C-alpha positions in Angstrom: 126.2 62.7 -28.1 129.7 63.4 -29.3 131.6 66.0 -27.4 132.0 69.3 -29.3 135.6 70.5 -30.1 136.8 74.0 -30.5 137.7 74.1 -34.2 140.0 76.9 -35.5 139.8 77.0 -39.3 143.2 78.8 -39.5 144.8 75.7 -37.9 144.0 73.5 -40.9 147.2 72.7 -42.7 147.8 72.9 -46.5 149.8 69.7 -46.2 147.6 66.9 -47.6 148.9 64.4 -45.1 147.9 66.6 -42.1 144.1 66.2 -41.9 141.5 67.1 -39.3 138.5 65.4 -41.0 139.1 61.7 -40.4 136.1 59.4 -40.1 135.9 56.3 -38.0 135.3 54.3 -41.1 138.6 55.5 -42.5 140.5 54.7 -39.3 138.9 51.3 -39.1 140.0 50.6 -42.7 143.6 51.4 -41.7 143.4 48.9 -38.9 142.0 46.3 -41.3 144.9 46.6 -43.8 147.3 43.7 -44.2 150.1 44.4 -41.7 152.8 44.8 -44.4 150.7 47.4 -46.2 150.0 49.3 -43.0 153.7 49.3 -42.0 154.7 50.4 -45.5 152.4 53.3 -45.3 153.4 54.3 -41.8 157.2 54.0 -42.4 156.9 56.1 -45.6 155.2 58.9 -43.6 157.7 58.7 -40.8 160.5 59.2 -43.4 158.7 62.3 -44.8 158.6 64.1 -41.5 161.5 62.7 -39.4 164.9 61.0 -39.6 163.8 57.4 -39.4 166.9 56.4 -37.4 166.5 58.9 -34.6 164.5 58.3 -31.4 163.5 60.9 -28.9 164.5 59.9 -25.3 162.3 61.2 -22.5 162.5 60.6 -18.8 159.4 60.6 -16.5 159.6 61.4 -12.8 156.7 61.1 -10.4 157.2 64.2 -8.3 154.0 63.5 -6.2 152.9 59.9 -5.8 149.5 58.4 -4.9 146.5 59.7 -3.1 144.6 60.7 -6.2 140.8 60.9 -5.7 140.0 59.9 -9.3 138.8 56.3 -10.1 140.7 55.6 -13.3 140.5 51.8 -13.5 144.1 51.3 -14.6 145.9 53.5 -12.0 147.8 52.4 -9.0 147.8 56.0 -7.7 144.0 56.1 -7.1 143.1 56.3 -3.4 140.0 54.2 -4.2 142.0 51.0 -4.8 144.2 48.9 -2.6 147.3 48.5 -4.7 149.9 48.7 -1.9 151.2 52.0 -3.1 152.1 54.5 -0.4 151.0 58.1 -1.0 153.9 60.5 -0.8 154.2 64.3 -0.7 155.6 66.5 -3.5 159.3 66.0 -3.9 161.7 68.8 -3.0 163.1 71.0 -5.7 166.7 69.9 -5.3 165.7 66.2 -5.6 163.8 66.9 -8.8 166.7 68.9 -10.3 169.2 66.2 -9.4 167.0 63.6 -11.2 166.7 65.9 -14.2 170.5 66.4 -14.4 171.1 62.6 -14.2 168.5 62.1 -17.0 170.3 64.6 -19.2 173.6 63.0 -18.5 172.1 59.7 -19.5 171.0 61.1 -22.9 167.4 62.3 -22.3 166.3 65.3 -24.2 163.0 65.9 -22.4 162.2 65.6 -18.7 158.6 65.0 -17.7 157.2 65.5 -14.2 154.0 63.8 -13.0 151.8 64.6 -10.0 148.9 62.5 -8.9 146.3 65.2 -8.6 142.8 65.6 -10.0 143.7 69.2 -10.7 146.4 71.3 -9.1 145.7 74.1 -6.6 147.5 77.5 -6.8 149.8 76.5 -3.9 150.7 73.4 -5.8 151.8 75.4 -8.9 153.8 77.7 -6.5 156.1 74.6 -6.1 155.8 73.2 -9.6 156.8 76.4 -11.4 160.4 76.5 -9.9 160.8 72.8 -11.0 159.9 73.8 -14.6 162.2 76.8 -14.5 165.1 74.7 -13.0 164.8 71.8 -15.5 164.6 74.3 -18.4 167.8 75.9 -17.1 169.5 72.6 -17.4 168.8 72.6 -21.2 166.1 70.0 -21.2 162.6 70.3 -22.8 160.0 70.3 -20.0 156.8 68.4 -19.7 154.3 68.0 -16.8 151.2 66.1 -16.2 149.2 67.4 -13.3 145.5 66.6 -14.0 142.9 69.0 -15.2 143.9 72.6 -15.8 142.0 75.9 -15.9 142.9 78.5 -18.6 144.7 80.8 -16.1 146.8 77.8 -14.8 147.8 76.9 -18.3 148.9 80.5 -18.9 151.0 80.4 -15.7 152.7 77.2 -16.7 153.5 78.7 -20.1 155.0 81.8 -18.5 157.2 79.5 -16.4 158.6 78.1 -19.7 156.7 74.8 -19.9 157.1 73.2 -23.3 154.6 70.2 -23.1 151.6 69.3 -21.1 150.5 65.7 -21.0 146.8 64.9 -20.6 145.7 61.6 -22.1 142.2 60.8 -23.4 142.8 57.2 -22.3 140.3 55.6 -24.7 137.4 56.4 -27.0 134.6 58.6 -25.9 132.2 55.6 -26.3 134.3 53.3 -24.0 135.4 56.0 -21.6 132.6 55.4 -19.0 134.0 51.9 -18.5 137.4 53.4 -17.5 136.7 56.4 -15.3 133.6 58.1 -13.9 135.1 61.0 -11.8 135.7 63.2 -14.8 134.1 63.4 -18.2 135.6 63.2 -21.7 134.6 66.8 -22.2 136.7 67.7 -19.1 139.7 66.2 -20.8 139.1 68.0 -24.0 138.6 71.2 -22.2 142.0 70.9 -20.5 143.6 70.2 -23.9 142.0 73.3 -25.3 143.3 75.4 -22.4 146.8 74.0 -22.9 146.7 74.6 -26.6 145.2 78.2 -26.2 148.1 79.0 -23.8 150.6 78.1 -26.5 151.9 75.0 -24.7 152.5 71.9 -26.9 150.0 69.1 -26.3 151.1 65.5 -25.3 148.0 63.3 -25.6 147.4 59.7 -26.3 145.8 56.7 -24.7 146.0 53.2 -23.3 145.1 50.0 -25.1 144.4 46.6 -23.6 141.6 47.7 -21.2 138.9 45.5 -22.8 138.1 48.0 -25.5 137.6 46.9 -29.1 139.5 47.9 -32.2 136.7 50.3 -33.1 137.4 52.1 -29.8 141.1 52.4 -30.7 140.1 53.8 -34.1 137.6 56.2 -32.5 140.3 57.5 -30.0 142.7 58.2 -32.8 140.0 60.0 -34.8 139.4 62.3 -31.8 143.1 63.0 -31.5 143.7 63.6 -35.2 140.6 65.8 -35.6 141.7 68.2 -32.8 142.3 71.7 -34.2 146.0 70.9 -34.1 147.5 67.4 -33.9 149.1 66.6 -30.5 152.8 67.3 -30.7 153.4 64.0 -28.8 151.1 60.9 -28.9 152.0 58.4 -26.3 150.5 54.9 -26.9 150.5 52.9 -23.7 149.9 49.2 -23.3 147.9 48.4 -20.1 150.2 47.5 -17.2 148.0 45.2 -15.1 148.2 46.3 -11.4 146.8 44.2 -8.6 144.0 45.9 -6.8 142.8 47.9 -9.9 139.7 47.0 -11.8 141.7 46.1 -14.9 144.1 43.8 -13.2 142.4 40.7 -14.7 142.3 41.9 -18.3 143.5 39.4 -20.9 147.0 39.9 -22.3 147.2 42.4 -25.1 148.1 40.9 -28.5 151.4 42.3 -29.7 150.2 43.0 -33.2 147.2 45.0 -31.8 149.8 47.3 -30.2 151.9 47.5 -33.4 148.8 48.3 -35.5 147.8 51.1 -33.1 151.3 52.7 -33.4 151.1 52.5 -37.2 147.6 54.0 -37.5 148.6 56.8 -35.1 151.6 57.6 -37.4 149.4 57.6 -40.6 146.8 59.8 -39.1 149.2 62.2 -37.3 152.3 62.0 -39.4 154.2 65.0 -38.1 153.6 64.1 -34.4 156.1 62.3 -32.1 154.5 58.9 -31.5 155.8 57.3 -28.3 156.0 53.7 -27.1 155.0 54.5 -23.5 153.9 52.1 -20.7 154.2 48.4 -21.2 157.6 48.0 -22.7 158.7 45.7 -19.9 156.3 43.2 -21.5 157.8 43.6 -25.0 160.8 41.7 -26.3 163.4 43.5 -28.5 161.8 42.3 -31.7 158.4 43.8 -30.7 160.0 47.1 -29.8 161.9 47.1 -33.1 158.7 46.4 -35.0 157.0 49.4 -33.2 159.8 51.7 -34.2 159.5 50.4 -37.8 155.7 51.0 -37.5 156.3 54.7 -36.9 157.1 55.2 -33.2 160.0 57.6 -32.7 160.0 58.3 -29.0 160.4 56.2 -25.9 160.5 56.8 -22.2 164.0 56.3 -20.9 164.6 55.2 -17.3 163.8 52.4 -15.0 160.3 53.6 -13.9 157.2 55.3 -15.4 155.4 56.9 -12.6 154.8 53.8 -10.5 155.5 51.0 -13.1 158.8 49.5 -14.1 160.5 50.4 -17.4 163.6 48.9 -19.1 166.8 50.1 -17.7 168.8 52.7 -19.6 171.6 50.4 -20.5 169.1 47.9 -22.0 167.7 50.7 -24.2 171.1 51.8 -25.2 172.0 48.3 -26.3 168.8 47.9 -28.3 169.1 51.2 -30.1 172.7 50.4 -30.9 171.7 47.1 -32.4 169.2 48.8 -34.6 171.5 51.7 -35.6 169.4 54.4 -33.9 170.7 57.5 -32.3 169.1 59.9 -29.8 167.2 62.8 -31.2 168.5 66.2 -30.2 166.1 68.3 -28.1 164.9 71.7 -29.2 167.1 73.1 -26.4 170.2 71.5 -28.0 169.1 73.0 -31.4 168.9 76.4 -29.8 165.2 76.8 -30.1 164.0 75.8 -26.6 161.2 78.3 -25.9 
């Protein structure tokens, strides 16, 4: 049975391109379009809502590594798998702020902090809140990913000035049991609702390349697009195969499957930031350029994403320069940082 969503009729937009009534058949039809037609549609919508030659640069720091009790089949940080990753305690505030300042100096507009928890305890938030406040004071947009949140915890993070909360669906509801068993799809949707109700912007996407079918990718995007409000950020991750995890032996993801997923996400959620997230180390410059043409307008900037490698900053600068792209100003730079 499909998980029920909290639908707020007042959130339905008058913009005909912003829809919350997508069907799986419609999404699958987008995936089935000739690639040129799909890219044309996606690029046209990108141009309606964004400067097509701007890319948002975000930096992600793992402030607490490893030791997570969840069994997500892709994750090096699960305590259930022998991946060689050493669990570490929560970083000190001054270390986090130094990393945030370095990220801003390198051109990042948003600073994301991740902690490998199933869900944070109140004493954990006692240390996370000053990090949010400190990063915000540097003039950066703030984002955290801490696991499942209760409503009161989301309100506390909002009061601290948090801009975005990341909590990915990972995959379709149908394929989800093949990926993780220690929390339900409904648990994930409940956290998204708590974040949204608190007035925090939602960052939510998924991972492709875990053995799911194209119909699963379509189903995941339908769930995201039919939320009461589209996620403000939609990260699309390509599976990074990590030795010791259940998905380490998955077949290599086809480049065009990734590009198509980016493009369909742009068509279905045209006003959202669509991010090329994990997996860029496996992509050549031409593939990344094609993803940007397909509607992506955000990348993670820095040499590591949580525990996996990412292209170095100077490589990204060189690529963006070749393509004629410029960094997107953050809302803080525009004077509207909440």
